[in-house]
C-alpha positions in Angstrom: -5.4 -4.4 2.8 -5.4 -7.2 0.7 -4.8 -8.6 -3.1 -7.5 -7.5 -5.0 -8.5 -4.1 -3.2 -8.7 -0.9 -5.2 -6.4 1.6 -3.8 -5.0 5.1 -4.4 -1.8 6.6 -3.9 -0.9 10.0 -3.9 1.8 10.5 -0.8 2.7 14.2 -0.1 5.9 14.4 1.7 5.3 17.9 3.1 1.7 17.3 4.4 2.6 13.6 5.1 -0.8 12.4 4.0 -2.4 11.1 0.5 -3.3 14.2 -1.6 -3.6 14.8 -5.6 -2.6 13.7 -7.9 -3.5 10.3 -7.3 -2.4 7.1 -8.9 -5.2 4.3 -8.9 -4.4 0.7 -8.7 -5.3 -3.0 -7.7 -3.4 -4.7 -5.3 -1.7 -7.8 -6.7 1.1 -8.4 -4.1 1.2 -7.6 -0.2 4.7 -8.1 1.5 4.4 -8.5 5.0 7.1 -7.5 7.8 9.5 -10.2 8.6 10.1 -11.0 12.5 14.0 -10.9 11.8 13.9 -7.0 10.9 10.8 -5.8 13.0 9.7 -6.1 16.7 6.4 -7.9 17.5 4.9 -4.3 18.2 5.9 -3.1 14.9 4.3 -6.2 13.3 1.3 -6.1 15.1 0.8 -2.1 14.4 1.4 -2.4 10.7 1.9 -5.9 9.4 2.2 -5.0 5.6 5.5 -3.5 4.9 4.9 -2.5 1.2 2.3 -3.8 -1.6 2.8 -4.2 -5.7 0.0 -2.6 -7.5 -1.2 -2.6 -11.0 -2.1 1.0 -12.4 -4.6 1.4 -14.9 -2.0 2.1 -17.6 -0.8 -1.7 -17.0 2.3 -0.7 -14.9 3.2 -2.6 -11.9 4.7 -0.2 -9.1 5.8 -0.9 -5.6 4.4 1.4 -2.7 5.1 1.5 1.2 1.6 0.4 2.6 1.3 3.5 4.8 1.2 5.7 1.6 -1.9 3.8 0.0 -5.2 4.2 0.9 -7.8 1.7 0.4 -11.0 2.7 -1.7 -12.8 -0.7 -2.0 -12.1 -4.0 -0.7 -11.9 -7.1 -2.8 -14.7 -9.6 -1.4 
């Protein structure tokens, strides 16, 4: 996941997966996990803690990286 990727978000806490209704957006910032808060294993497994994405209506929202699915990568 990187800046410019088209993503969808719609985390369902009951099923613990992406499910409708979806929010579509473009990644505008990716916040990495810091070594003083996470172990090297956690960082290697999942280096991005959360992302900021701009939605279709122009709003900027923040979501944890594990709840976002990349639909199309920015080249």
